[in-house]
N, C-alpha and C positions, 0 to 999 in steps of 0.2 A: 451307166455303171461301167467301170473299167473292165470287169471280167465278162461283160456282155458283148464286147466287140467281136464281130465275126472274123474268122481266119481269112475268108476270101476277101473281105473288105480291106484287111491289113495288107494282104498280098498285093492287091491292086494299088494300094497307096504306096507301097514300096516301089513297085515298078514305075509308078508315075513320077516319083521324085528322084529316083536313082539316076535317070538319064539327064537330070538337070545338074548333077554333081560332076566335078572333074573326075577323070578316069582314075587318078591315083587315090581318090577318096572312096571309091566304090567298095573295095574290099573291106576297109575298116568300117564303113557304114553298115554293110551287111552283117559283120560280126557284132556290131553294136545292137542291131535289131534282134539278132538271135539272143543276145544277152537279155534284152528287154523282155522277150517272150519267156525266157527261163525264169526271170525274176517274177513275172506275172504268175507263172505256175506255182512258184514257191510261195508267193503271197496268198494264193488261193488255198494251198494246203494249210498255211498258217491260220487263215480265217476259219477253215473247217475245224481245225484243232481247238481254236479258241471257243468255238461254239459249244465244245464239250466240257467247258470249265465247270467244276463243282467245288463245293467247300469241303474241308477236311479238318480232322482234329489232330493236333500235334503237341509235342512237348519239346521245348528247347531251353537251353540255359548256358551259363558260363561258369567254369570252375576256376576259382582263384585261391591264392594263399591268403589265409586270414590275417596274417601279420603285415604282409607287404602289399597286398592287393594285386599281386602279380599273377597273371594267368598261368595255369598249369597245362602243359602240352602233353598229349597222348595219355591222359588219364583214362582208365578203364571205367566205362559207364554201363551199368546193368539195370534194366527195367523189368520188374517181375509183376505180371498181372495176377489177379486173384485166381483166375482159371486160365491156363494156357502156358505156352513156353516162354522162357525169358528172352529178352531182346538185348543185344550187345552193340556198343559202338565205342568210339574213342573221341576225345576232344581234339580239335584241329589246332593249327598254329595260333589261333586267336583264343584258345581255351574254350571254344564253343562245342556243344553237342546238339544233336537233333534226332527226334523220333517222329515219324509220321504214320499215318494210317492207324490211328489208335481208336479204340472203342471207348465209350464212356465207362467210367468205373474207377476203382481204387487200385493203385500200383505201389510197389515198393521200389524206391530208387536207391541203388547201391553204387558208390563211386570209390575206387581205390587208386592210390598213387604211391610210387616208391618213396618211402621216408615219411609218409603222412598217415595219420589215423584214418581208418575207414569211415566213410560217410554213409549214413542210411537214414532215409526219411520216407514217410508215406505221403503220396501225392494223389489228388483226385482230379481226374480228367473229366471236365464237363463242357468247357468252352472250345471254340474252334481252335484257338491258339493259346497255349499255356506256356508260361515262362517261369524259370526259377534260377536264382543266382546261388551258387554253392560256394561256401568258404570252408576250406579244409585246414586243419590244424596240424602243424609239424609234430611228429612223434619224437619226444625227447630222448627215447632210447633207439633212435634211428640207426646209428652206425653199428651198434651191437646186434640188433635183431635182424636187420636186413642181411647182414653177412651170413647168418645162419639159415634163414628161410629162403634166401635167394640162390643158394648154390645149385640146387637141382634144376632150376629153370634157366637155361642158357638163352633161349630165344622164344619170343611170343609174338603172334600176329595180332595187330591192332588196326583194324580197318584195312587201309591200303599200305600200311607200314609194317616193317619187320623190326621188332625191338629186341636188342641184345642186352642182357644183364651183365654189366661190366664186372660184377663180383664173381661171376662164374668163370672168368678168364684171368688167372693170376699172372701178374708181371712184377718184375723186381722194382723196388723203390727207386725212384729217379727215372723211370721209363716215361716215354712220351705217348701221346694218343696214337701215333703211328705204330708203335710196338704193340699196343692193345688191339688195334684193328687187324694187324697181321695174323692174329690168332683166331679170328672169327670166321665161321664157315661162309663161303660165298663172297669173301672180301680178299682181294689181291693187292698187296702193296709192293710195287716194283718200279725201279727206275725213277723215283720221285713222283709217281702217279699212284692214284688209288682207284681200283675198279671194284664195283659191287654188282652182283647179279649179272655179270657179263657186260656191264656198261661202265664207262669212265665217269667217276664222280666229278661234278663240275661246280658244286657249291657246298659250303660248310656253314652250318648254323650252330650257335651255342645257346641252348635254352630257347630255341626258336628265333633268336636274334642273329642278324648277319655279322660275320666276323671277317674283317679284311676282304671285302667283296671280291669274288672272282679268283681267289688264291687258295686252293685247297692245300697245297704243299706247306704254305706258311702256317696254316692253322694246325695241321696234324703234327708237325714237327716241333711246334713251340708250346702246345698245351700239354701239361703233365697228366699222366694217366690216373694218378691217385685222386683227382678231383671229379672223376667221371662216374656217374651212377649208372648210366645206360647209353647205348648207341642206337639211334633210330635211322633206318634206311628207307627212303621212299622216293617217289618221282614227284618232285616239286613242280607244280604248275606255275604259269605266269601269274602275276598279281591280279590281272583281270580275270583269268580263268578260275582262280581260287575264289573270287567273289561271286561269279556267275554259277560255278559248279559244272560248267561245260568245258571239256578238254579242247584246247585250241592247237594241240600238237607242238607246243613250245615247252614241254616239260623237260627237266634236267634231273639226272640222278643226284640226290642230295643226302648228306649225312647230317643229322641233328645230334649234337653232343649234349646230353642232359647231365648237368652237374649235380653233385650232391648238395643238399640244401645247406649243409654246414659251410660251403664255399661260396654261397651266393651273397654273402656279406662278409667282407674282410679283405685282406691283402695276401696275395701269394705270388710266387715267382721263383726264378732261378737265375744265377749268374755264374759264368765260367770264364776263366782266363788261363791260358797255357802257352808255354814256349818250349821249342825243341831244337833238335839238330837241324842243320842246313837252313837255319833261320826260319824254321816253320813256326807259325803262331796261330792262335785263335782266341777271340774274345767274343762272347755272345751272352745275352741275357734277356729276360722278359719279366715285367712287373705287371700285375693285374690288380686293380682296385675295384672291387665289386661292392656295391651298396644297393642290393635289390635291383631296382630299375636302372640305376646309374652304374655304368660299367666303363672303366677306362683301362685299356691295355697298351703298354709301351714295350717295344722290343727293338733290339739292335744287335748287330753282328759285324765282325771284321776278322777275316782269316785268309790264309793262302794255302789251305789244305783241301780245296775242292768241296767245302761244305756250303751248300746253297740251300738254305731253309726257306726258299720262296720260289715262285715261278717267275721266269724272266718275261718282261713285256716287250714284244717285238713289233713295234709300229712300222718299222722300215722294211721288215721281211729279210734282213740280212742275217740275223742270228739263226733263224730257222734254216736258211739255205746253207749255212756253214755247219749245221748240226746233222747233215746227212739226210734231211727230209726231202721227199720227192716234190717236184713241182706240182704234181697232181694233187697233192694234199692241200694245196692252197688255191686250187682252180676256181671252185664255185663259191664266190663270196656270199651268194644268197643262202647257201646251206639249206636247212630245213625250213627256214622262214620264207624262202622263195623270192628273195630280192637281194641286190648287192648292197651290203651295208655292214660296217663294223658295228654290230648291234649291241655289243657289250664289251667291257674290258676283257672278259674271259676269252673272246675271240682271238686276242693277240698273245695269249699266254703259251709259253713253251716250257719244257722241262730243262734240266741241267744240260750244259754243253759238254762236248768232248774236250780232251786236252787238260791243260792246267789253268785254273781260274783263281784269281784273287778277288775277294768279294767284300764289299762294305754296304751295309744296309741299315736303315732306321725307319721305324713305322709306329703309328699310333692308331688305335681304334677307339671310338667313343660312342656309347649308347646311353640314351637317357629318355626320360619322360618328363616333359615340362607341363605341369598341370594335368588335367584330366583329358585334354583334347589333343595334345601334341606329342608325338614320338619322334625322336631324332636318332639317326645312325649316321656316322661319318667315319672316314678313314683316310689316312695319308701314308704313303710309303715311298721312300727314296732308296735307290740302290745304284752303286757304281761297281762295275766289274771289269777286270782285265783278263783276257783269255788268250792263251797261246795253244794252237792246235797244229800238230805235225801229223799228217795223215797220208797213208799209202793205200791206194786202191788198185786191185787187180781185177779186171773184168774179162770174163769169158762168155762169148756169144753162143747161143744154142745152135746146133748144127742146122736146124731148120731155118735159121735166120742168116747167119754168116759163118759157114763152116770154116774152121781154121783161123778165124780172126779173133784177136784179143786186144785189150787196151790196158795200159799201165799209167798211173798218175800219182805224182807226189806233190803235195801242196803244203804250204805253211801259211797259216792265218793268224794275224795279230789284231785283236779287237779291243777297243775301249768303249764302254757303253755307260751312259748316264740315263737314268729313268726317274721320273716323278709321276705319281698317279694319285689323284684325289677322287673320292667317291662320297656322295652325300645322299641321304634319304630322309624325307620329311613326310610324316603321315599325320594329317590333320583331320580330326573328327569335327566336321562343321556343325552337325547336330546329330540327333539320335539316328537319323536315316541317311545322312549324306556325309561323304568323306572325300578327301583329296590327297593323292599320293604324288610326290614330286621327287624325281631322282636325277640330279645333275651329276656329270662326271667330267674329268679333265685329265689327260695324260700327255706328257711330252717327253721326247727322247733325243739324245745326241749320240751319234755313233761314228767313231773314227776307225778305219781299217787299213791294214797294210798286208797285202797278200802276194804270194808267188806260187806259180804252178808250172809243172813240167809234165806234159802228156805225150804218150807215144802209142801209135797204132802199129800192130804187128800182124802179118799174114803168114801163117805156118811157121811162126817163130822168127821171121825175117822182118826187119824194120821197113815200114811203109812210109810213114811221115811222123813228124813230131812238132810240138810247139812249146815255147817257153814264154811265160807272161809274168809281169810284175804289175801290181795295181795298188794305188793309194786312193782312198775314198773318204769323203766326209758327207754325212747325212744328218738331217734334222727332220723331226716329224712331230706332229701333235694330233690329238683326237679329242674333240669336245662334243658333248651331247647332253640331252635331257629327255626324260620321260615324264609325262603328266597323265595321271589317271583320275578321272572323276567317277565316283560310285554312289548310287542312290538306290535305297530300298523303299518301295512303296508300302502303304499300309496293308495291302493285300499280300499275304505270305507267298513267296516265290516270284513276285513281280519285281524285277530290277532293271535299271538302266545304267550302263557304264560306257565311258568314252575315253579311249586312250589316244594320246598324241605323243609322237616321238620324233626327235630330230637329231641328226649327227652331221658333223663336219670334220674332215680330216685332211691333212696336208703333209706331203713328204717332199723335201727339197734336198737334192744331193748332187755331188759331182764326183767323178771317178776318172783318174788318169791312169792309162795302161800303156805299157811298152810290150810289143810282141816281137818274137823271133820265130819264124816258121821255116821248116826244112822238109822238103819232099825228096825221098830217096828214089833213085832210078838207076838202073844198070846201063842205060843208054846215054844219060846226060850227067854232067857234073853237078854234084849236090851243092847248090849255092843257097845259103840262108837268106831269107827275105825279112827285113826289119821295118817296122813302122810303129808310130805312137798315135794315140788318140785321147781326147778329153771329152767325156760325156757329161752333159748337164741334164739332170732329170728332175721333173716336177710332176707330182701326182696329187690331184685334188679330187675330193669326193664330198658330195652333199646328198643327204638322204632324208626322207620324211615318211612316217607311217601314221596311219590313223585306223582305229578300229572302234566302231560303234555297235554295241550289243544290247539287245533287249530280251529279257526272259519273262515268261509267263507260266504260272502253275495252272495246269488244265485239269488235273485230278489228283487224287491221293498219291498216285505213283508217277504221273507224267508231268514233265515240264518242257515247255517250248522255248526255242531260242531263235531269234532273227538277228542277222548281223550284216554289216557292210564294212569292207576293208579297202584301203587305198595305200599303196606302197609306191614310192618314187625314189629313184636313185640317179644322180647325175655325176658321172665320173669323167675326168680329163687326165690324160697321160701325155706329157710332152717330153721329147728327147731331142737334144741338139748335140751333134757329134762334130768335133773339130779335130783335124788331123795335123800331124807334124812329123818331120823326119827326125831321126835320133840326134843329128847335129844341130837341130834347131831347138830353141828354148820356148818359143811362143806357139800358141795354138790359135791361129787366126783364120785358117781355111776351113770353111764349113763344108762337111760332106753331106749332101742332101740325101744320098742313098741310105745313110745310116741315121737319118733324122726324121722325126715325125711328130705331129701333134694330132691326137685322136680324142674324140669325145664320144661317150656312150650314155644314152638315156634309156632307162628301163622303167616302165610304168605298168602297174597291175591294178585292176579294180575287180572286186569280187563281191557277190552277194551270197549269203549262206542261210540255210535253215537247218535247225537241228532239233532233235527230240531226245529227251533223257528219261529213262525209266529207273526208279529207285524203290527197292523194297527191303525187307529184312535181310535178304541174302544177295540180292542183285543190285548192281549199279551199272547201267548200260547207257550208251549214247550213240546215236546215229546222226551223221551230219552230211549234207550235200552242199558243195560250194561250186559256183560257176564263176570262172575267172576269165577276164579279158586282159590281154597283155600286149604291150607294144615295145619292141626293142629297136632303137635307132642307133646307128653309128655314123659319125661325121668326121671324115678325114679332112683337115684344113691345111695341112702342110706335109710334104712339099707340093702336093697338088690337091685339088678339091674332089672329094668322092663321098657319096652318101648312100647309106643302106637303111632300109626300114622293113621290119617284118611284124606282123600281127598274129596273135594266137588266141584261140578260144578253147578253154579246157573245162571239163567237168571233173571235180576233185572230191570223191567221196572219202569219208573216214568213219571208222567204227571202233568202239571201245566197250568192253564189258569186264566187270570184276564180279566174280561169283564166290561167295563164302559158303563152303559146304558145311563147316562148323568152325569152332574156335581154333582148330588145328590144321585145317585144309582150306586153301583158296586157289582160285584159278583166274588168270587175267589174260586178256587178248587185246591187242591194239593193231589197227591197220590205218594207214593214212597214205594219201597221194599228195605229192608236192612238186612244184616246179622250181627251177633255179636257172638263172641266166648265166651266160659265159662271163668270165671276168674280163676286165678291160685289157689285161695282159694277153689273154687268149684272142681277143678281137683285133688288137693293133698289129698290123702287118710288118712293122719295122723289124729288121734283122738284129738279133742279139748275137754278137760275135765275141763275147767275153772269153770263150774258149773256141779258137778257130777250128778245132777238130769236131765240135758239136755246135752247129749253128741252129738257131731257133727263131721262128717268126710266127706271129698270130694269124688268125683267119677271120676276116670280117664277115664271112658268110655263115658263121656258126648259128645254130638254133638253140633254143633253151632245152634243158633236160627235163624229163618227166620221170619221177621216181615213185615206185610203189614199195612201201615198207610195212612188214607185218612182224609181230612179235607175240609169242605165247609163253606164259610163265606159270609154273605150278609150284606152290610152297606148302610144305608139310612140317609142322613143328609139334613137339610133345613136351609135356611138363618134365619128363625124365631127361631132357636135354638132347634129344635127337632132332636134327634139322635136315630136311631134304629139299633141294631146289633144282628144278628142271626148267631149262629155257631153250626155246627154238625160235629162230628168226630167219627172215628172208628179205632180200632186196632185189628189185628188178628195175632197170633203167632203160627208158626209151630215149633215143637220140643221145646216148652217152657220149660225152666229150672225151675221146681217146686221142692217141697219137698216130700220126702217119710219118714214117721215117724213111728217108732215101739215102743210100750210100753211093757216093760217086765212084765210078770205075775209071774216070779220067777227070782232069781239071774242067770244071764247069763254071762259067761266069754267070752268077745269079743277077748281078747288076754291075755297072762300071767299076765300082770300087770294092765289090764283094765277090770273092772267088771261092767256090767249094772245091778244095783240093782233092785229088785222088785219095780215096780211103776215108775222107771226112764224111760226116753225117749232117743231114738237114732235116729238122723235125718241125711239124706244124700240127695243131690240133684239128680234128675233124669229128663230125657226128657219126656215131656207129651204133647199131642195134646189136643186142645179144649179151649185154652185161647183166650178170646176176650173181648173187652170193647167198650162201646159206651159213648160218651160225647156230651152234648148239652147245649146251653146257649142262653137265650134271654134277651136283655137289651133295655129298652126304657127310654130315658131321655128327659125332656121337662121343660121349664120355667113356673112357676106359678106366674103371675103378682100380684094376689090377696095378696099373702104374700111375694112377691119379693124374691122368692126362686127358686132353681132348684130341680126338682124331678127326681130321678133315680129309676126305678123299674126293677128288674131282677129276673130270675129264672134259676137255673142250675139243670140239671138232669144227673146222671151218673149211668151206669150199668156195672158190671164186673162179668165175669164168669171165675173162677180160678180153674183149675184141681189140685187135690192133692191126695196123697195116705196115708192112715192112717191104720195101722195094716193090711196092705196087701189089703185093699179095696179102689178102685179108686172111687172118687166122685168129684162133682163140687160144689164149694162154690160160691153162687150167692149173690152179694151185690148191693143194689139199694140205691142211695142217691138223695134226692130232696131238693133243697135249694132255697126257695123264699126269696127275700130281697128287702127292700125299704130304700132309703136314701133321706132325705130332707136337702138340704144345702142352707143356706141363701145367698142372693146376694144383700144385702142392701147397705152397705158401709164398709169401713175398720175399722170403730169404733164399729160395731156390727157384730159378726160372730157366727153363730151356725150351727151345723150339728147334726142331729138326725137320727138314723137308727135302723132297726129291721130285724132280720133274724131267720129262723127256719130251722135247719138242720135235715131233716127227714131221718132216717137210717133204713134199713131193710136188714137182712142177714139170709140166710137159706142154708141148704145143700141138694143136690139132693138125698142123701140117707135117708133123713127124712124131706120131704117137709111140713109135717104137723106142724113141730115145727120151729118157726122163732124167731129171736132176733130183736125186734123193740124198738127204742127209738128216742126221739126228743131233740135236744139241742136248747134252746131259747137264743138268744143274742140280747140285746138292749143297745144302748148307746146314750148319749146326751153330746155334747161338746159345751161349750158356752164361748165366749170371748167378753168383752165389755171394751171400754175406755170412761170414763166419763169426766166431767169438772175437771180442775186442773191436768189433766194427771193421774187421778186415774184409775186403771185397775182391772178387775175381770176376772179370768179364772176358769172354772169348767169342770171337766171330770167325767161323771157318767156312769159306765158300770154294766150291769146286766147279769148274766148267770144262767139259770135254766134248769132243766132236767125233761122230762116226760118219764116214762117207764123203769127207772133204779131202780133196787131193791138192792142198795148198801149202803143205809144210807147216801148218799151224799145230802148235803143241797144246795139250791139255795143261791147265794151270790151276794152282790153288792160291787163294788170298786169305791169309790168316792175320787177324788183328787181335792183340792181347793187351789187357790192362790189369794192374794190381793197385789197390787203393786202401785207404784207411779213413773211416768215418769218425768224426769227433764232434765236440760241442753238444749242447742240449738237443735231444731228439735227433741226434746224428745229422744236424743241419749242415755240416761242412764235410767235404771229402777231398782229400788230396790223393792223386793217383798218377802212376807212371804208365804211359801208353806206348805201345810199339805197333807201328803200322807196317804191314807186309813183312812179317817175320821171316817167311821163306824166300823172299825176294823173287817172286814169280808173277807179280801182277801184270795183267795184260788188258788191252781194250781191243776186242776183235768183234766184228759184226759181219754176218753173212746176209746179203740182201738179194731177194729174188725179184726180177722185173719181167716185163712181157717177153723180151727176147734175149736176156742176158742175166748173168749172176755176178754180183759184186762181192769181193772179199776185202773188207776195209779194216785197217788197223791204225790206231792212233797212239800218241804218246800218253804216258800215265804218270801218276805221282810216284816218285821214288821212295824207298823205305826211309822211315824216320822214327825218332823217339821223342816223346813230349812229356813234360811234367806240368800238370794242371791242377787248379784248385776250383772247386764248385761249392757254392753256398746256396742253400735252399731256404726260401722264405715261406712260412706257412702261418 
């Protein structure tokens, strides 16, 4: 017997063979033996649990539309026994519901769904497993009755989801899904992104079906609000986790837009064209052809007024770096999945860029069901954008870091970007118990850039040194991948087997030519500028593979067991060849080995896990223990040979529970621990001198991070329209990958061709302990009948402690943010729509090395959005935004942005509208950002769109 092996015998066996192994293998061998013992223990626990397996009585079923045979998602299912309390659940994304731990007897099954006649049937529970298929009939008086009965109910909890009734939030005709979402409590729409319950929304579904995979902005900006019956917010698990029922930590915040049944068959859309002063123009449109299971959506846009109704895909990393994002934000490619890989298209998505952007885009989304066994989802999107960003940055260092030192930078960036992305999903039902899910994807991008930069360091207001650079770059990138998931349900309820395979391949190939002029100011020497040029050829390659084998077994009415094995592998290669030339030379033939490097990184993790799940009428809980063995290898092959290898053994627990107190109160807690490897950029030690005042190089001796993440959420809803959401979260990181920065007091030669001039900085990543963050949010929404409006009051508080090293001194940078906010949204009718809001972002940052000095400021943001439709189809729309600052000594002024339009609707059902729009009526538009970092504060201003007027025509198809 495997479990009968004595510990002493195994120990003797290890000692006997370890001395026969090479010394470099011993450490890895011992880690492997430890993993084997841990797996042995886990298997022993599993066998003991399996021995407790007993039979149970249950009721399950599928709820479908009677006419179309389409499943109905989030239908409310109520099961009432002859004697006892009623049981509640909702249908999942497959239209299925399930009740377990039932006693023999007679029950009444009630099912309700918005827009359908209620279903009621008496069922008898006698067998171990009872199944029923429910077909619901559409209510012919849908749109009239729902509008009356649904006004009082704004939000309702259905299982793990929070469902908002769209009829309870009035918006003006012609509004988008984004306008509707902005009125809902717990939802924040800002800067082209959507947040719900304190987390960023990463996926949009329409009636449970994917819509332009990975692009939330594209969906909410192009779907009209009047087709929406309800909005469902939930944490969508991975395809494999949805099948097994066990949380694997890969959930993403998701919004499911449930359409009104009248729009699930037919054609609807909208087209707009406009032209204005200063040659401003915009053309955009969307057409949707819905025929129950078959759905085709086509959209297109072209404008030069900064309207970007989609998320940019940034395979090269250039767009994000020019949008003011920190390098830290892109450090850990593994993220929560614990390995380096571009695991999905969404990983490369960023929001709108600064400056002025001309945009062209075209996309199509296709959903269909071919026969009874095959479901198809596919999408294609193309976009081309030209961006011009003129940006001024003023940086002031904290006194604890560099007293009296400041940095000023002015840069001009001109980018032309082409993107193509394809996504495909094939869900094939092999038979009643087995299915296959296949997800291939392909993206490729071309990027041309032309940039210039002027940077100046000052000490006590006097010039120390400055640099001037111009750069021209060309980059090409592609990302191709596929996921394959096999799922099988055995005849015994709760027993499943699933196997996921995933592969990715990405490549970035680019060249960048830069001209530098550096000047060092000195009172003792003549200030002579130093000029030089260089050409960098870069190539980045990455291959990754994932596998996850999971087996589940029902061991009692309430308990289910899970056993799993995971394998993740990532192979990354980063090559940089730098050629130098003098300004009077045209060729770049001299290779600079000090600025050239070829580095390869391999990261392999293997893990075994065992989990147990408990489910009852009110509880859904899961506990899992994962043991992970990881190996990180680094191989420098040029300009010299150097190898590094480290092995890790980790025990990664996770816990989740969801407790339903009643139909109006629920509590959810999640905890997980994850590992993530350093990115290849952080590992490669070649110097990046794109800005000679700020040099950066990687660190091949970095270790992997270990993060602990916990989140607690409480939701309370009432039929009268009150909604209360409380969220508390915490993150703690061991071996956090932070920055170590050194400022030169004199010229230092880092290598023969790289000099760190006096006043310049050199930064490299290092592992530090002590990083933690706390997040909290309270939201309370309620209707105010006096003004026929909905009131949403919220406050968010965040605290972050970030360790850093500056000039050899380790300190903690502590940042506190407090953001109270109030939103008043009208709920009068669709002819009068207003939303007004105010928020104050209170920011405080200080260093542990100088707690007496802190940087405090407040950003005040207020907005009023008004829409009215009068007699004769006349329309008025006005958007007024105010931004003000308290505590900033940068000369920035408060400003207001007021946009106004007057229009006239005509044709049958007011299908057409002609309107005159005025952008920035007060001519005060600004683009200003204040950014806090570990040792400094940045004040960043960018160019903005100038005032213009435009005449446009909109035609609506219903």
